[in-house]
N, C-alpha and C positions, 0 to 999 in steps of 0.2 A: 724618748719623749713622744707625746701625741700632738698632732697638728689638727686644730679644730677649724673647719672652714664653714663660714656662715654665708649663704647665698644672698643675692639681691642688690648688692651695691655696685654701681658702675665703676669701671676702672678708667681713670683719667690722669694724664700727665706725661712727662718726659723722663726717661731713665737711661742710664748707661749700664752695661752688663760686664761681668768679668771677662778676662781674656779666654780665648778659645781653648778648650781642654785638649783637643787633639794636637793643636799647634804648640801649646805649652809643653805637653809631653815631649814632642819632638825637639823643641827649642832647648830644653834642659839637656837632653841626651846628645843632641848634635853639637851643642856648645862644648860638651865634654869630649867629643870626638876631635874637635879642633885643637890647635895649639895656640895658647895665649888667653887673653881676657875677652869674655863676651859680656855684653850689657843688654838686657832684655826688659822692656817696660810692659806693664799690664799683664804680668804673668799670673796665671790662675793658681792661687794657693788653696788646695783642696786635698781631700784624702788621697786621691789617686796620684796627684802630682807630687805629694810628699813622699809617696812610695818610691817614685823615680829619683827624687833628690837624695833620699836616704841611700839608695843603691849607688849613686855617684860618690857619696862619702866613702862607702865601702870599697870603691874602686880607686880611691886616692885622689879624687877630684875635689877641689875646694870650691865652695859656693856660699853666697850670702843672699838672703831674700828679705827685703824690707819694703813695706808699703807698695807691694806689687812690682818692685824692681829687683830682678834677679841678676846677680853678678857671678860669673863662673870663671875660675882660673884652672886651666887644665894643661898637663904636659902633652896631651894628644893621646889618641887611642892606642898607639904602639907602646906607650909607657904606663898604661894602667897597672895598678898593683893587684895582686891576687887577693880576693876577698877572704877574710878569715872565717866568715859565717855564710850560710845560704843567703842569697839576696831575696828579701821578702817583698813580694809584689802586691800584697794586699789582695783586693778583689779585682784587680785590673789586668785583664788579658792584654791590653795595649802595652802596659809596662813590661810584662813578661816577654811578649813576642818581640818587641823592639830591642830589649836588652839581649835576647838570645842572638839576634842578628849582629848586634854591635860586639858582643862578647866573642862570637865566632870569628869576627874580623881581628879582634885583639889577640886571640889565640890563647888566652889564659883560662885555667880551670875555674869553674863556678857551678853552684847549684842555684836554680831559680825555683822559688816556691811561693805559695800564697795561701789564702783562706780555703776552707773546704769548698766554698762556691767556685773559686778559681780552679781548684783541682778537678772539678767536674767538667770543665770546658775542654773541648778537643784541641790537642796540640800536634796530632800527626801531620796536619797540613803545613807545619813548619819543620817538624822533626825529619820527615822523609826527604824533602828537598835539601835541607842542610846536610844531611848525611850523604846525599848524592854528590854534594860539593866537596866532601872530604872532612866535614866537621864531625869529630867524635862525640856524639850526643845520644843520650838515651832518655826515654820517658818512663814514668811510673807505669805499673800494670794498669791496663785500660787506656793507655795513650795520653794521659794528662800529666800535670805537674805532680811532684817536682821533676824538673828537667836537670839532668846532670851533663855537664860539658867538660871533657878532659882537655888538657893542654894540647895545642897544635904546635909542632916544631916550626921555628921561624924559617927554616930552609925548605918547608913543604907548604907552599901557598895553596889556598883553596882553588878548586877548579871553577873556571868561568863556564857557564852553560846557560841553556835556555830552559825556563820553567813555564809550563802551561797550566794555569790554575783552572779548576773546574767551577769554582765559585769566586766571584770578584771580591777581593778583600784587601783593603789598604794596609791592614796590620801584617798580613802575610807578605804582601808585596814589599813593604818597608823592611821587614826582617831579611828578606833575600837580597834586596839592594844593599843593605848595610853590610851583610856578609860579603857581598861583592867588592867592597872596598879593599879587601885583602886577596882578591882572586888573581889568577894568572892570565885571565882574559876577560873580556866583557861579560857581564851577566845580563840576561834578558828575561823579562817577565811578561807573559801574555795573559790577559784577563778576558773573560767573556764580554764584559762591558767595563767602562772606566770607573774605578773606585776613586775616592778622594785623592787628590794629588798634592797634598801639603808637603810630603817628603820630597817629591821631584822639584818643586819650587824652591824649597829651602836648600837642598843640596846644590842646585845650580847657583844659588846666591853665594855659596861657600866655595865655589870654584870647581865643583865636580862636573865633568862632561857627561850629560845625559841626552839621549835622543828619545823622542816619543812620537807616536802616531796612532790614528784610528785605522783599523783594518776593515776589509770588507765584512759585512755582516754585523758590524757594531763592536767587534773586539778591540781591545786597547793593548798597545805594545810599548814597552820602555826598555832601553838599553843603557846600562851604566858602565862607563869605562873606568877601571881602577885608577885612582889618582896617583900621580908620581910625586906630588908636592903635598905638604900638610894642608889640611882644610882651614879655610879662613874663619876667624871668630865671627860670631853673630852680633849685629847691632840693629836695634829697632824695637817697635812696639807691636804687641800681639793684638789682632782684631778681636772685637767682642764675639763671644761664642754663639754661633747660630743655633746650636742645639739647645742652649739655655734660652735664647730669645724665642725659640719655637713655642715654649710654654706660655710666654707672655702674648705672643701673636694669637695662639689658640684661645687664650682667655679673653682677649679683647674682641675676638670675633663673636664669641658666644654669650658674653654678658651684656644684656641690653643697656644702651646708653653709653657704651665705652668708646674712648678715643685715646689711643696710646701711641707715643712716638718712642721708638727704641733707637738710640744713637750708636753709630760706630759698629754695626753688625757685620761680621764677615759674610761675604756673599759669593764665596767660591762656587762656581757652577756645578761642581761635583757634589755639593751639599744642599742645594736649595730646592730639591724636589718637593718639599712640603709647601713652599710658597706657590709653586705651579699648581699643585693639587688643590690647595685652598682657594686659589683664584678660580679654578674650574668649578669649584663648589659654590662660587658666588661671593667669596670674601672680598671686602673692600680694603685692598692693600696698595700702598703707594711707596715707591722707593725714590729717595732724593739724595743729593750730595754724594754722588758716587765718586770714589777715589781709590787709590791703591795704598795699602799699608803693609809693610813687611812682605812685600811681594804678593799680597793677596788683595782681591777686590773687596771693597768695603762700601757701605752706604747706611743711610738712616731709613728706618722702616716705620711707616705710620699705618696703623690698623684701626678701623672703626667697626663697631658692632654691625653684624651682617646677618641676613637671612640665608643660611647655608642649605644647600641641597646635598643629598648623599653623594659620595664619591667612590670611585673604583681605582685601586692601585695594583699594578702588576708589571711584569717585565722589567725593562731597564729602570723605570721610575723607582723600583724598590731599592736599588743600590744608592740612588741619589737622595734617599730619605731613610736609610736603614736605622739611624738613631732617633728619628723623629716619629716613629709609629706610635709611641705613647701619647705624644702631643696631638697627633692626627686623631687618635682614638677619642681623646677628650673633646675635640671639636665635632667628630662624627656623631657622638652621643647626643648632640644638640642640633643635628642637621635633619632635614625632612627626608625620610626614606631610609633605605637599608644600604649602608656603606660596606664595601667589599674589599678585602685584601687577599691576594694570591701571590704565589711565587716567592713567598717570604719565609721559607723554612729556616733561614739563617737566624730568625728571631728566637728560635728555640735554644740558641747557644749564646745568649747574652748573659747579663748578670743574673737573670732568671730565665726560665722558659717564658718569654714574653707573650707567646700566644696563649698558653694554658693559664698563666697567672692573670693576664689581662681579662680573659673571658670569665674566670672565676670571680674576680673582684668586681667587674661590672655587674654580674648577676647578684653579688652580695649587696650592691647598692640599689638594686631594683631595676637595673637595665636589662635589655634583651640582647644576648650575644650567642653566637654559635662558633664552635672551634672546628678548624679543618687542619689537615696535616701541614699545609703550607700557608695558613693565614686564618682569617676570621671574618664574620659578618657582625655588624653592629647596627641595631635599630635606633633611630633618633627619637628623642623626646620623652624618654622614660626613666631618667635618673631621679630617684626619689631622695635617698640619703641613707645614713647609717654609718657603720664602722667598717673600715677596709684595712687590709694588710699589704704592704709593698713587696713582700717576699725577698727582702734584702736588695731591692732594685731601686736605685735612686731615681731613675726616670719614671718608673711606674708610680712611685710615691708622688712625684710632681703632677703626673697625669691625673691621678685620682683627686688631687687637690683642685686642679683646674676644672675638672668635670663638676666638682661640688660647688664651684662659684656660681654656676648657673642651674643648680638643682632646685629641688622643692624644700628640702630639709637640710640641716647641717650634716656635714660629712666629717668623720673623725678618722685620721690616718694614724695608725699605730706605728711605733718604731720609725718615726719620721726623721730621726737624726741621720738616716742614710742619705738624705738629700745633700748633706755636706760633702759627699764624695765628689760631686761635680758642680754644685751651685750653692755655695754656702750662704749667699745673700738672697736666696729665693723668697723666703718669708718676708724679710725686710723690704724688698722691692715691691712685693704685692701689697704690703701695708702702706708703703709710700704712694701707691697708685689708688688707695682707697679701699682695698679689699678688707673685709672683716674676718681676719684670720688671727689665730692666737696659738701659742705654744704652751703646753702644760706638761708637768712631769708624768 
């Protein structure tokens, strides 16, 4: 489908957003790790979470999803069945990496595969440390999917050990911690800076003993002690997805006359780097009704149209907004001056090469952008309009749409159905706020 974005209409109103994708991913899998029945509200039903749920079915875990309520009945990870077919992870590296760690703990054979786009993403960062723990795992030629895991004998537990990551990654950290559930000693993970900590929060709530700390120089350390008892089932409601809200925040900042309140947004401090950056750029953002939901900080975010100045993102801030750079780019294109991003080479290994793809599409729309090995520069105030392509990347598609809301001419996003991978309600919510957007075949 094509998404046609017509600029010029203020965004006004209050909205709620779907459950957090990262937490939904984990909630489904962790509920399957537990013994018994889990009940999870506000679960995100999207392309990537369906890939995880389908994998649970192949592992013999029963689940039901109705109106955002997920019910999972599991015998526990020690009693998962051997999947008859490869577990298809779609375009989701999160699904593949988390399943690899959980399957390593379960010790059953499995093949993890996905789309051609997923096969291009690097997997050595989990394959090598899992192999060091004693997991019989191999990757395809080139180090990507499909990953093949052989059975692990029950009498040969995995080795507990210390892993030191060169790049902070919540996906890699989670994979290794999940494998550590079946280790013979604690598993430790050290990152150069703290990545999102949803896994640690959720596992603690399920009865797993974890220790964590910040180390000198900004590094982050976590230690998981292999549990001696079954994991407790999950109960609770998932906070609204900050990465989805980011696009609404950016849109409200740049469209003149806008005033938007987004309710129930997850505000985990490992995820909110975009808010800090936009505030530094002059954004009018207010957070009210702070509370805790599902072990996560939550609040209501009000955003008003703002005169933005160019921003610079580098260092630790990159990790705190790694999924929000497309939304940042949409805002930066309407800020005064040249916005700069560095130390963000990890963006080249997302659903697309987000550095190259973003620069290409900004130029296609009449903007001024420069590409660098670890980031990009964007000049504000020059988005005209035209036709853009999202390169199979859901976040890039939404960013191009948001940029078009404050452009000079309509923007057409081709193959915009990819947005449903993470934010199926994106178009409907924009329309409810007053945006002139429409979908065509």
